Biopython code that builds the backbone (N, CA, C, O; Angstrom):
import numpy as np
from Bio.PDB.StructureBuilder import StructureBuilder

atoms = [
    (1, "MET", "N", (41.518, 24.183, -49.599)),
    (1, "MET", "CA", (40.979, 23.766, -48.371)),
    (1, "MET", "C", (41.775, 24.355, -47.208)),
    (1, "MET", "O", (43.003, 24.419, -47.264)),
    (2, "VAL", "N", (41.104, 24.770, -46.197)),
    (2, "VAL", "CA", (41.738, 25.322, -45.012)),
    (2, "VAL", "C", (42.697, 24.265, -44.403)),
    (2, "VAL", "O", (43.847, 24.564, -44.081)),
    (3, "SER", "N", (42.204, 23.064, -44.263)),
    (3, "SER", "CA", (42.999, 22.021, -43.600)),
    (3, "SER", "C", (44.255, 21.685, -44.373)),
    (3, "SER", "O", (45.196, 21.151, -43.786)),
    (4, "ASP", "N", (44.315, 21.974, -45.668)),
    (4, "ASP", "CA", (45.538, 21.738, -46.444)),
    (4, "ASP", "C", (46.591, 22.762, -46.199)),
    (4, "ASP", "O", (47.758, 22.529, -46.514)),
    (5, "ASN", "N", (46.235, 23.875, -45.657)),
    (5, "ASN", "CA", (47.148, 25.015, -45.490)),
    (5, "ASN", "C", (47.536, 25.351, -44.068)),
    (5, "ASN", "O", (48.228, 26.339, -43.824)),
    (6, "ILE", "N", (47.098, 24.542, -43.136)),
    (6, "ILE", "CA", (47.497, 24.824, -41.718)),
    (6, "ILE", "C", (47.894, 23.498, -41.067)),
    (6, "ILE", "O", (47.510, 22.427, -41.537)),
    (7, "LYS", "N", (48.654, 23.581, -39.999)),
    (7, "LYS", "CA", (49.152, 22.382, -39.329)),
    (7, "LYS", "C", (48.162, 21.813, -38.311)),
    (7, "LYS", "O", (48.231, 20.628, -37.983)),
    (8, "ALA", "N", (47.242, 22.643, -37.807)),
    (8, "ALA", "CA", (46.264, 22.213, -36.852)),
    (8, "ALA", "C", (45.160, 21.420, -37.539)),
    (8, "ALA", "O", (44.852, 21.677, -38.703)),
    (9, "ALA", "N", (44.558, 20.457, -36.836)),
    (9, "ALA", "CA", (43.352, 19.771, -37.297)),
    (9, "ALA", "C", (42.135, 20.714, -37.342)),
    (9, "ALA", "O", (41.949, 21.525, -36.435)),
    (10, "VAL", "N", (41.349, 20.614, -38.343)),
    (10, "VAL", "CA", (40.147, 21.325, -38.459)),
    (10, "VAL", "C", (38.962, 20.546, -37.978)),
    (10, "VAL", "O", (38.719, 19.437, -38.455)),
    (11, "SER", "N", (38.195, 21.104, -37.021)),
    (11, "SER", "CA", (37.039, 20.440, -36.501)),
    (11, "SER", "C", (35.823, 21.337, -36.677)),
    (11, "SER", "O", (35.893, 22.557, -36.529)),
    (12, "ASN", "N", (34.716, 20.698, -36.995)),
    (12, "ASN", "CA", (33.471, 21.493, -37.268)),
    (12, "ASN", "C", (32.256, 20.602, -37.034)),
    (12, "ASN", "O", (32.368, 19.376, -37.015)),
    (13, "GLY", "N", (31.126, 21.213, -36.861)),
    (13, "GLY", "CA", (29.891, 20.436, -36.842)),
    (13, "GLY", "C", (28.992, 20.622, -35.640)),
    (13, "GLY", "O", (27.901, 20.054, -35.579)),
    (14, "GLU", "N", (29.456, 21.436, -34.656)),
    (14, "GLU", "CA", (28.745, 21.497, -33.356)),
    (14, "GLU", "C", (27.349, 22.059, -33.454)),
    (14, "GLU", "O", (26.545, 21.852, -32.545)),
    (15, "ASN", "N", (27.028, 22.768, -34.530)),
    (15, "ASN", "CA", (25.674, 23.335, -34.701)),
    (15, "ASN", "C", (24.836, 22.585, -35.749)),
    (15, "ASN", "O", (23.743, 23.014, -36.118)),
    (16, "LEU", "N", (25.389, 21.442, -36.221)),
    (16, "LEU", "CA", (24.663, 20.667, -37.188)),
    (16, "LEU", "C", (23.795, 19.587, -36.502)),
    (16, "LEU", "O", (24.046, 19.209, -35.357)),
    (17, "ASN", "N", (22.796, 19.113, -37.212)),
    (17, "ASN", "CA", (21.794, 18.225, -36.579)),
    (17, "ASN", "C", (21.752, 16.773, -36.995)),
    (17, "ASN", "O", (21.383, 15.927, -36.180)),
    (18, "ASN", "N", (22.117, 16.436, -38.241)),
    (18, "ASN", "CA", (21.927, 15.079, -38.665)),
    (18, "ASN", "C", (23.003, 14.725, -39.724)),
    (18, "ASN", "O", (23.847, 15.546, -40.083)),
    (19, "VAL", "N", (22.933, 13.491, -40.196)),
    (19, "VAL", "CA", (23.913, 12.990, -41.146)),
    (19, "VAL", "C", (23.970, 13.902, -42.409)),
    (19, "VAL", "O", (25.036, 14.258, -42.910)),
    (20, "GLY", "N", (22.793, 14.239, -42.866)),
    (20, "GLY", "CA", (22.728, 15.096, -44.046)),
    (20, "GLY", "C", (23.436, 16.414, -43.937)),
    (20, "GLY", "O", (24.004, 16.920, -44.905)),
    (21, "ASP", "N", (23.395, 16.989, -42.695)),
    (21, "ASP", "CA", (24.102, 18.220, -42.478)),
    (21, "ASP", "C", (25.635, 18.048, -42.472)),
    (21, "ASP", "O", (26.384, 18.953, -42.843)),
    (22, "PHE", "N", (26.065, 16.865, -42.041)),
    (22, "PHE", "CA", (27.503, 16.574, -41.970)),
    (22, "PHE", "C", (28.103, 16.145, -43.273)),
    (22, "PHE", "O", (29.316, 16.255, -43.456)),
    (23, "TYR", "N", (27.281, 15.650, -44.205)),
    (23, "TYR", "CA", (27.700, 15.120, -45.438)),
    (23, "TYR", "C", (28.606, 16.045, -46.239)),
    (23, "TYR", "O", (29.657, 15.599, -46.699)),
    (24, "PRO", "N", (28.242, 17.337, -46.431)),
    (24, "PRO", "CA", (29.126, 18.231, -47.204)),
    (24, "PRO", "C", (30.496, 18.398, -46.577)),
    (24, "PRO", "O", (31.485, 18.491, -47.303)),
    (25, "LEU", "N", (30.589, 18.438, -45.279)),
    (25, "LEU", "CA", (31.899, 18.531, -44.615)),
    (25, "LEU", "C", (32.828, 17.349, -44.970)),
    (25, "LEU", "O", (34.019, 17.492, -45.247)),
    (26, "ILE", "N", (32.166, 16.153, -44.938)),
    (26, "ILE", "CA", (32.950, 14.919, -45.249)),
    (26, "ILE", "C", (33.214, 14.842, -46.739)),
    (26, "ILE", "O", (34.350, 14.602, -47.149)),
    (27, "ASP", "N", (32.187, 15.040, -47.564)),
    (27, "ASP", "CA", (32.324, 14.861, -48.989)),
    (27, "ASP", "C", (33.373, 15.841, -49.557)),
    (27, "ASP", "O", (34.106, 15.482, -50.479)),
    (28, "ASN", "N", (33.451, 17.044, -49.030)),
    (28, "ASN", "CA", (34.434, 18.049, -49.528)),
    (28, "ASN", "C", (35.746, 17.984, -48.778)),
    (28, "ASN", "O", (36.613, 18.833, -48.988)),
    (29, "GLN", "N", (35.921, 16.983, -47.895)),
    (29, "GLN", "CA", (37.153, 16.820, -47.124)),
    (29, "GLN", "C", (37.528, 18.104, -46.424)),
    (29, "GLN", "O", (38.691, 18.507, -46.418)),
    (30, "ALA", "N", (36.509, 18.763, -45.816)),
    (30, "ALA", "CA", (36.679, 20.078, -45.195)),
    (30, "ALA", "C", (37.032, 19.967, -43.731)),
    (30, "ALA", "O", (37.357, 20.991, -43.130)),
    (31, "VAL", "N", (36.992, 18.791, -43.104)),
    (31, "VAL", "CA", (37.280, 18.660, -41.696)),
    (31, "VAL", "C", (38.183, 17.455, -41.468)),
    (31, "VAL", "O", (38.212, 16.493, -42.235)),
    (32, "ASP", "N", (38.923, 17.569, -40.359)),
    (32, "ASP", "CA", (39.734, 16.442, -39.905)),
    (32, "ASP", "C", (39.044, 15.670, -38.804)),
    (32, "ASP", "O", (39.243, 14.467, -38.633)),
    (33, "ILE", "N", (38.237, 16.389, -38.073)),
    (33, "ILE", "CA", (37.502, 15.853, -36.888)),
    (33, "ILE", "C", (36.073, 16.361, -36.903)),
    (33, "ILE", "O", (35.857, 17.551, -37.129)),
    (34, "LEU", "N", (35.093, 15.508, -36.671)),
    (34, "LEU", "CA", (33.737, 15.944, -36.575)),
    (34, "LEU", "C", (33.422, 16.206, -35.124)),
    (34, "LEU", "O", (33.703, 15.382, -34.253)),
    (35, "ASN", "N", (32.836, 17.358, -34.871)),
    (35, "ASN", "CA", (32.472, 17.785, -33.481)),
    (35, "ASN", "C", (30.981, 17.726, -33.456)),
    (35, "ASN", "O", (30.328, 18.529, -34.123)),
    (36, "VAL", "N", (30.383, 16.764, -32.680)),
    (36, "VAL", "CA", (28.980, 16.429, -32.684)),
    (36, "VAL", "C", (28.400, 16.794, -31.317)),
    (36, "VAL", "O", (28.997, 16.548, -30.269)),
    (37, "SER", "N", (27.214, 17.391, -31.377)),
    (37, "SER", "CA", (26.506, 17.763, -30.123)),
    (37, "SER", "C", (25.255, 16.854, -29.951)),
    (37, "SER", "O", (24.353, 16.877, -30.788)),
    (38, "SER", "N", (25.217, 16.077, -28.887)),
    (38, "SER", "CA", (24.014, 15.288, -28.676)),
    (38, "SER", "C", (22.838, 16.199, -28.291)),
    (38, "SER", "O", (21.680, 15.787, -28.360)),
    (39, "TYR", "N", (23.144, 17.435, -27.887)),
    (39, "TYR", "CA", (22.071, 18.419, -27.669)),
    (39, "TYR", "C", (21.343, 18.715, -28.995)),
    (39, "TYR", "O", (20.117, 18.818, -29.048)),
    (40, "GLN", "N", (22.126, 18.843, -30.025)),
    (40, "GLN", "CA", (21.558, 19.113, -31.349)),
    (40, "GLN", "C", (20.921, 17.854, -32.019)),
    (40, "GLN", "O", (19.817, 17.920, -32.558)),
    (41, "SER", "N", (21.632, 16.742, -31.968)),
    (41, "SER", "CA", (21.299, 15.616, -32.769)),
    (41, "SER", "C", (20.611, 14.470, -31.999)),
    (41, "SER", "O", (20.048, 13.562, -32.610)),
    (42, "GLY", "N", (20.662, 14.521, -30.635)),
    (42, "GLY", "CA", (20.089, 13.435, -29.874)),
    (42, "GLY", "C", (21.011, 12.216, -29.832)),
    (42, "GLY", "O", (22.041, 12.165, -30.503)),
    (43, "ILE", "N", (20.616, 11.263, -29.041)),
    (43, "ILE", "CA", (21.420, 10.022, -28.915)),
    (43, "ILE", "C", (21.512, 9.299, -30.262)),
    (43, "ILE", "O", (22.606, 8.955, -30.709)),
    (44, "THR", "N", (20.385, 9.075, -30.896)),
    (44, "THR", "CA", (20.322, 8.363, -32.163)),
    (44, "THR", "C", (21.118, 9.117, -33.252)),
    (44, "THR", "O", (21.914, 8.522, -33.978)),
    (45, "GLY", "N", (20.889, 10.397, -33.342)),
    (45, "GLY", "CA", (21.620, 11.155, -34.353)),
    (45, "GLY", "C", (23.132, 11.177, -34.110)),
    (45, "GLY", "O", (23.907, 11.108, -35.064)),
    (46, "LEU", "N", (23.561, 11.272, -32.850)),
    (46, "LEU", "CA", (25.006, 11.244, -32.565)),
    (46, "LEU", "C", (25.611, 9.945, -32.970)),
    (46, "LEU", "O", (26.702, 9.913, -33.539)),
    (47, "ARG", "N", (24.913, 8.851, -32.684)),
    (47, "ARG", "CA", (25.435, 7.526, -33.097)),
    (47, "ARG", "C", (25.470, 7.376, -34.604)),
    (47, "ARG", "O", (26.441, 6.849, -35.147)),
    (48, "GLN", "N", (24.421, 7.832, -35.301)),
    (48, "GLN", "CA", (24.374, 7.763, -36.749)),
    (48, "GLN", "C", (25.553, 8.602, -37.408)),
    (48, "GLN", "O", (26.189, 8.157, -38.363)),
    (49, "ILE", "N", (25.793, 9.795, -36.860)),
    (49, "ILE", "CA", (26.870, 10.624, -37.350)),
    (49, "ILE", "C", (28.205, 10.012, -37.045)),
    (49, "ILE", "O", (29.124, 10.063, -37.863)),
    (50, "GLY", "N", (28.322, 9.423, -35.852)),
    (50, "GLY", "CA", (29.557, 8.716, -35.470)),
    (50, "GLY", "C", (29.827, 7.535, -36.424)),
    (50, "GLY", "O", (30.971, 7.358, -36.844)),
    (51, "ASN", "N", (28.863, 6.760, -36.765)),
    (51, "ASN", "CA", (28.994, 5.670, -37.681)),
    (51, "ASN", "C", (29.324, 6.162, -39.079)),
    (51, "ASN", "O", (30.135, 5.534, -39.760)),
    (52, "PHE", "N", (28.747, 7.228, -39.525)),
    (52, "PHE", "CA", (29.012, 7.810, -40.816)),
    (52, "PHE", "C", (30.456, 8.276, -40.896)),
    (52, "PHE", "O", (31.131, 8.014, -41.891)),
    (53, "ALA", "N", (30.945, 8.964, -39.864)),
    (53, "ALA", "CA", (32.344, 9.391, -39.768)),
    (53, "ALA", "C", (33.310, 8.191, -39.738)),
    (53, "ALA", "O", (34.395, 8.231, -40.318)),
    (54, "TYR", "N", (32.881, 7.130, -39.047)),
    (54, "TYR", "CA", (33.713, 5.934, -38.970)),
    (54, "TYR", "C", (33.927, 5.323, -40.315)),
    (54, "TYR", "O", (34.999, 4.773, -40.571)),
    (55, "ALA", "N", (32.938, 5.396, -41.206)),
    (55, "ALA", "CA", (33.053, 4.870, -42.562)),
    (55, "ALA", "C", (34.131, 5.600, -43.352)),
    (55, "ALA", "O", (34.714, 5.032, -44.276)),
    (56, "TYR", "N", (34.408, 6.880, -42.989)),
    (56, "TYR", "CA", (35.352, 7.710, -43.643)),
    (56, "TYR", "C", (36.706, 7.848, -42.855)),
    (56, "TYR", "O", (37.607, 8.603, -43.219)),
    (57, "GLU", "N", (36.761, 7.070, -41.777)),
    (57, "GLU", "CA", (37.918, 7.042, -40.916)),
    (57, "GLU", "C", (38.167, 8.419, -40.273)),
    (57, "GLU", "O", (39.320, 8.803, -40.080)),
    (58, "LEU", "N", (37.121, 9.149, -39.948)),
    (58, "LEU", "CA", (37.287, 10.475, -39.315)),
    (58, "LEU", "C", (36.961, 10.310, -37.794)),
    (58, "LEU", "O", (35.978, 9.654, -37.449)),
    (59, "PRO", "N", (37.745, 10.875, -36.936)),
    (59, "PRO", "CA", (37.475, 10.852, -35.526)),
    (59, "PRO", "C", (36.319, 11.800, -35.235)),
    (59, "PRO", "O", (36.039, 12.733, -35.988)),
    (60, "VAL", "N", (35.630, 11.510, -34.060)),
    (60, "VAL", "CA", (34.502, 12.239, -33.574)),
    (60, "VAL", "C", (34.724, 12.740, -32.124)),
    (60, "VAL", "O", (35.168, 11.995, -31.250)),
    (61, "THR", "N", (34.409, 13.988, -31.915)),
    (61, "THR", "CA", (34.364, 14.497, -30.544)),
    (61, "THR", "C", (32.956, 14.843, -30.169)),
    (61, "THR", "O", (32.173, 15.222, -31.040)),
    (62, "THR", "N", (32.593, 14.732, -28.906)),
    (62, "THR", "CA", (31.253, 15.067, -28.459)),
    (62, "THR", "C", (31.366, 16.294, -27.565)),
    (62, "THR", "O", (32.374, 16.534, -26.899)),
    (63, "MET", "N", (30.244, 17.080, -27.587)),
    (63, "MET", "CA", (30.302, 18.310, -26.790)),
    (63, "MET", "C", (28.893, 18.818, -26.481)),
    (63, "MET", "O", (27.894, 18.281, -26.959)),
    (64, "ASN", "N", (28.855, 19.843, -25.687)),
    (64, "ASN", "CA", (27.624, 20.610, -25.405)),
    (64, "ASN", "C", (26.581, 19.817, -24.634)),
    (64, "ASN", "O", (25.383, 19.998, -24.855)),
    (65, "CYS", "N", (27.007, 18.956, -23.745)),
    (65, "CYS", "CA", (26.057, 18.239, -22.922)),
    (65, "CYS", "C", (26.796, 17.822, -21.647)),
    (65, "CYS", "O", (28.024, 17.736, -21.658)),
    (66, "ILE", "N", (26.084, 17.563, -20.559)),
    (66, "ILE", "CA", (26.779, 17.132, -19.383)),
    (66, "ILE", "C", (27.550, 15.835, -19.716)),
    (66, "ILE", "O", (27.101, 14.987, -20.487)),
    (67, "GLY", "N", (28.658, 15.743, -19.127)),
    (67, "GLY", "CA", (29.630, 14.717, -19.502)),
    (67, "GLY", "C", (29.159, 13.280, -19.317)),
    (67, "GLY", "O", (29.433, 12.431, -20.165)),
    (68, "ASN", "N", (28.459, 12.993, -18.228)),
    (68, "ASN", "CA", (28.020, 11.608, -18.001)),
    (68, "ASN", "C", (27.128, 11.108, -19.076)),
    (68, "ASN", "O", (27.183, 9.927, -19.416)),
    (69, "TYR", "N", (26.284, 11.973, -19.643)),
    (69, "TYR", "CA", (25.393, 11.610, -20.736)),
    (69, "TYR", "C", (26.209, 11.269, -21.994)),
    (69, "TYR", "O", (25.989, 10.238, -22.630)),
    (70, "ASN", "N", (27.117, 12.122, -22.326)),
    (70, "ASN", "CA", (27.980, 11.883, -23.525)),
    (70, "ASN", "C", (28.904, 10.732, -23.289)),
    (70, "ASN", "O", (29.176, 9.990, -24.233)),
    (71, "ALA", "N", (29.402, 10.528, -22.112)),
    (71, "ALA", "CA", (30.320, 9.419, -21.863)),
    (71, "ALA", "C", (29.648, 8.068, -22.134)),
    (71, "ALA", "O", (30.276, 7.156, -22.671)),
    (72, "GLN", "N", (28.416, 7.949, -21.774)),
    (72, "GLN", "CA", (27.686, 6.723, -22.008)),
    (72, "GLN", "C", (27.556, 6.480, -23.551)),
    (72, "GLN", "O", (27.766, 5.366, -24.029)),
    (73, "ILE", "N", (27.208, 7.542, -24.297)),
    (73, "ILE", "CA", (27.035, 7.405, -25.731)),
    (73, "ILE", "C", (28.428, 7.160, -26.417)),
    (73, "ILE", "O", (28.525, 6.390, -27.372)),
    (74, "ALA", "N", (29.441, 7.799, -25.928)),
    (74, "ALA", "CA", (30.778, 7.690, -26.530)),
    (74, "ALA", "C", (31.287, 6.277, -26.557)),
    (74, "ALA", "O", (32.035, 5.910, -27.464)),
    (75, "THR", "N", (30.897, 5.454, -25.567)),
    (75, "THR", "CA", (31.357, 4.093, -25.543)),
    (75, "THR", "C", (30.899, 3.261, -26.715)),
    (75, "THR", "O", (31.478, 2.215, -27.010)),
    (76, "SER", "N", (29.804, 3.748, -27.421)),
    (76, "SER", "CA", (29.319, 3.006, -28.534)),
    (76, "SER", "C", (29.843, 3.574, -29.891)),
    (76, "SER", "O", (29.432, 3.110, -30.954)),
    (77, "ILE", "N", (30.722, 4.548, -29.840)),
    (77, "ILE", "CA", (31.253, 5.168, -31.030)),
    (77, "ILE", "C", (32.779, 4.831, -31.127)),
    (77, "ILE", "O", (33.571, 5.445, -30.411)),
    (78, "PRO", "N", (33.191, 3.903, -31.967)),
    (78, "PRO", "CA", (34.586, 3.409, -31.960)),
    (78, "PRO", "C", (35.616, 4.496, -32.283)),
    (78, "PRO", "O", (36.770, 4.395, -31.865)),
    (79, "ASN", "N", (35.212, 5.527, -33.017)),
    (79, "ASN", "CA", (36.161, 6.570, -33.482)),
    (79, "ASN", "C", (36.062, 7.810, -32.588)),
    (79, "ASN", "O", (36.571, 8.866, -32.961)),
    (80, "HIS", "N", (35.425, 7.710, -31.425)),
    (80, "HIS", "CA", (35.302, 8.853, -30.486)),
    (80, "HIS", "C", (36.683, 9.066, -29.858)),
    (80, "HIS", "O", (37.325, 8.120, -29.401)),
    (81, "ILE", "N", (37.121, 10.318, -29.845)),
    (81, "ILE", "CA", (38.443, 10.607, -29.261)),
    (81, "ILE", "C", (38.462, 11.548, -28.095)),
    (81, "ILE", "O", (39.434, 11.566, -27.340)),
    (82, "MET", "N", (37.400, 12.352, -27.916)),
    (82, "MET", "CA", (37.423, 13.411, -26.894)),
    (82, "MET", "C", (36.013, 13.820, -26.563)),
    (82, "MET", "O", (35.107, 13.721, -27.389)),
    (83, "MET", "N", (35.834, 14.300, -25.293)),
    (83, "MET", "CA", (34.496, 14.766, -24.881)),
    (83, "MET", "C", (34.654, 16.031, -24.116)),
    (83, "MET", "O", (35.518, 16.152, -23.247)),
    (84, "GLU", "N", (33.775, 17.022, -24.455)),
    (84, "GLU", "CA", (33.762, 18.235, -23.679)),
    (84, "GLU", "C", (32.790, 17.992, -22.501)),
    (84, "GLU", "O", (31.723, 17.409, -22.694)),
    (85, "VAL", "N", (33.150, 18.428, -21.316)),
    (85, "VAL", "CA", (32.294, 18.421, -20.134)),
    (85, "VAL", "C", (31.946, 19.872, -19.855)),
    (85, "VAL", "O", (32.818, 20.714, -19.637)),
    (86, "VAL", "N", (30.629, 20.143, -19.869)),
    (86, "VAL", "CA", (30.146, 21.497, -19.769)),
    (86, "VAL", "C", (30.236, 21.962, -18.287)),
    (86, "VAL", "O", (29.805, 21.246, -17.383)),
    (87, "ASP", "N", (30.774, 23.108, -18.069)),
    (87, "ASP", "CA", (30.737, 23.788, -16.757)),
    (87, "ASP", "C", (29.851, 24.989, -16.827)),
    (87, "ASP", "O", (29.576, 25.431, -17.943)),
    (88, "PRO", "N", (29.374, 25.565, -15.759)),
    (88, "PRO", "CA", (29.684, 25.255, -14.392)),
    (88, "PRO", "C", (28.936, 24.024, -13.934)),
    (88, "PRO", "O", (27.980, 23.574, -14.565)),
    (89, "GLY", "N", (29.388, 23.509, -12.847)),
    (89, "GLY", "CA", (28.712, 22.380, -12.200)),
    (89, "GLY", "C", (29.094, 21.028, -12.637)),
    (89, "GLY", "O", (28.283, 20.104, -12.586)),
    (90, "ARG", "N", (30.351, 20.870, -13.083)),
    (90, "ARG", "CA", (30.799, 19.545, -13.533)),
    (90, "ARG", "C", (30.618, 18.547, -12.430)),
    (90, "ARG", "O", (30.215, 17.412, -12.683)),
    (91, "GLU", "N", (30.911, 18.948, -11.183)),
    (91, "GLU", "CA", (30.777, 18.029, -10.086)),
    (91, "GLU", "C", (29.327, 17.650, -9.861)),
    (91, "GLU", "O", (29.045, 16.500, -9.527)),
    (92, "LYS", "N", (28.394, 18.583, -10.033)),
    (92, "LYS", "CA", (26.984, 18.289, -9.907)),
    (92, "LYS", "C", (26.507, 17.340, -11.036)),
    (92, "LYS", "O", (25.632, 16.501, -10.824)),
    (93, "ALA", "N", (27.086, 17.490, -12.206)),
    (93, "ALA", "CA", (26.726, 16.614, -13.319)),
    (93, "ALA", "C", (26.995, 15.159, -13.016)),
    (93, "ALA", "O", (26.332, 14.276, -13.560)),
    (94, "TYR", "N", (27.973, 14.896, -12.141)),
    (94, "TYR", "CA", (28.336, 13.596, -11.826)),
    (94, "TYR", "C", (27.859, 13.072, -10.430)),
    (94, "TYR", "O", (28.063, 11.907, -10.087)),
    (95, "SER", "N", (27.235, 13.958, -9.663)),
    (95, "SER", "CA", (26.904, 13.667, -8.296)),
    (95, "SER", "C", (25.876, 12.563, -8.174)),
    (95, "SER", "O", (25.870, 11.869, -7.157)),
    (96, "LYS", "N", (24.998, 12.357, -9.159)),
    (96, "LYS", "CA", (23.973, 11.328, -9.090)),
    (96, "LYS", "C", (24.350, 10.101, -9.862)),
    (96, "LYS", "O", (23.530, 9.198, -10.026)),
    (97, "TRP", "N", (25.575, 10.040, -10.344)),
    (97, "TRP", "CA", (26.026, 8.940, -11.139)),
    (97, "TRP", "C", (27.207, 8.281, -10.419)),
    (97, "TRP", "O", (27.870, 8.899, -9.586)),
    (98, "ASN", "N", (27.444, 7.049, -10.751)),
    (98, "ASN", "CA", (28.604, 6.328, -10.135)),
    (98, "ASN", "C", (29.855, 6.500, -10.994)),
    (98, "ASN", "O", (30.893, 5.917, -10.683)),
    (99, "ASP", "N", (29.778, 7.291, -12.072)),
    (99, "ASP", "CA", (30.949, 7.542, -12.912)),
    (99, "ASP", "C", (31.808, 8.523, -12.193)),
    (99, "ASP", "O", (31.320, 9.295, -11.368)),
    (100, "HIS", "N", (33.130, 8.511, -12.497)),
    (100, "HIS", "CA", (33.994, 9.519, -11.889)),
    (100, "HIS", "C", (35.125, 9.898, -12.951)),
    (100, "HIS", "O", (35.484, 9.136, -13.849)),
    (101, "ILE", "N", (35.603, 11.086, -12.745)),
    (101, "ILE", "CA", (36.720, 11.533, -13.602)),
    (101, "ILE", "C", (38.041, 11.416, -12.864)),
    (101, "ILE", "O", (38.210, 11.906, -11.747)),
    (102, "GLU", "N", (38.988, 10.733, -13.547)),
    (102, "GLU", "CA", (40.327, 10.495, -12.936)),
    (102, "GLU", "C", (41.335, 10.666, -14.054)),
    (102, "GLU", "O", (41.239, 10.001, -15.086)),
    (103, "ASP", "N", (42.314, 11.563, -13.857)),
    (103, "ASP", "CA", (43.396, 11.794, -14.810)),
    (103, "ASP", "C", (42.855, 12.187, -16.168)),
    (103, "ASP", "O", (43.444, 11.828, -17.187)),
    (104, "GLY", "N", (41.717, 12.936, -16.214)),
    (104, "GLY", "CA", (41.179, 13.380, -17.444)),
    (104, "GLY", "C", (40.276, 12.357, -18.184)),
    (104, "GLY", "O", (39.797, 12.623, -19.286)),
    (105, "PHE", "N", (40.066, 11.223, -17.571)),
    (105, "PHE", "CA", (39.227, 10.205, -18.220)),
    (105, "PHE", "C", (37.992, 9.967, -17.356)),
    (105, "PHE", "O", (38.036, 10.031, -16.127)),
    (106, "VAL", "N", (36.894, 9.691, -18.049)),
    (106, "VAL", "CA", (35.645, 9.323, -17.307)),
    (106, "VAL", "C", (35.618, 7.817, -17.172)),
    (106, "VAL", "O", (35.684, 7.100, -18.170)),
    (107, "HIS", "N", (35.522, 7.329, -15.940)),
    (107, "HIS", "CA", (35.441, 5.914, -15.690)),
    (107, "HIS", "C", (33.963, 5.623, -15.388)),
    (107, "HIS", "O", (33.397, 6.093, -14.401)),
    (108, "LEU", "N", (33.366, 4.819, -16.292)),
    (108, "LEU", "CA", (31.943, 4.544, -16.175)),
    (108, "LEU", "C", (31.689, 3.412, -15.202)),
    (108, "LEU", "O", (32.498, 2.501, -15.022)),
    (109, "ASP", "N", (30.500, 3.518, -14.574)),
    (109, "ASP", "CA", (30.052, 2.448, -13.690)),
    (109, "ASP", "C", (29.736, 1.236, -14.538)),
    (109, "ASP", "O", (29.461, 1.358, -15.732)),
    (110, "ASN", "N", (29.775, 0.059, -13.920)),
    (110, "ASN", "CA", (29.501, -1.168, -14.724)),
    (110, "ASN", "C", (28.061, -1.668, -14.532)),
    (110, "ASN", "O", (27.767, -2.812, -14.880)),
    (111, "THR", "N", (27.158, -0.842, -13.987)),
    (111, "THR", "CA", (25.775, -1.221, -13.832)),
    (111, "THR", "C", (25.053, -0.967, -15.142)),
    (111, "THR", "O", (25.544, -0.182, -15.953)),
    (112, "PRO", "N", (23.924, -1.588, -15.386)),
    (112, "PRO", "CA", (23.138, -1.360, -16.615)),
    (112, "PRO", "C", (22.612, 0.056, -16.681)),
    (112, "PRO", "O", (22.425, 0.699, -15.648)),
    (113, "GLY", "N", (22.367, 0.559, -17.907)),
    (113, "GLY", "CA", (21.699, 1.829, -18.071)),
    (113, "GLY", "C", (22.666, 2.992, -17.876)),
    (113, "GLY", "O", (23.888, 2.845, -17.845)),
    (114, "MET", "N", (22.041, 4.145, -17.748)),
    (114, "MET", "CA", (22.814, 5.383, -17.603)),
    (114, "MET", "C", (22.939, 5.811, -16.162)),
    (114, "MET", "O", (23.300, 6.959, -15.902)),
    (115, "GLY", "N", (22.662, 4.957, -15.232)),
    (115, "GLY", "CA", (22.805, 5.321, -13.845)),
    (115, "GLY", "C", (21.471, 5.571, -13.175)),
    (115, "GLY", "O", (20.417, 5.429, -13.793)),
    (116, "PRO", "N", (21.525, 5.956, -11.863)),
    (116, "PRO", "CA", (20.326, 6.160, -11.056)),
    (116, "PRO", "C", (19.437, 7.316, -11.592)),
    (116, "PRO", "O", (18.389, 7.607, -11.015)),
]
sb = StructureBuilder()
sb.init_structure("model")
sb.init_model(0)
sb.init_chain("A")
sb.init_seg("    ")
for serial, (resi, resn, name, xyz) in enumerate(atoms, 1):
    if name == "N":
        sb.init_residue(resn, " ", resi, " ")
    sb.init_atom(name, np.array(xyz, "f"), 0.0, 1.0, " ", f" {name:<3s}", serial, name[0])
structure = sb.get_structure()
């Protein structure tokens, strides 16, 4: 295994779509972190993959989507550890939302739903 022979954590999965696609990575212990794209898997798929990873005590990162969208989903995934915010236009991605980025963390609004 690659992860057995290097000190860095191995992350993979950004081009995969559903739990079945992620299963071989987990079953073969080929990754340390699952990197999931809501663009590929959608909200439901991302949550299913997150729950699947949680059962195996694997952390999940989210990527490839505007940050406010992923930030809302990430709150429902207990093993979520990091989120990629796509540029250019990070500021525009947050301009219609009440969420804000401070010290590298997204602070979500406390109103219902995903914002205006």
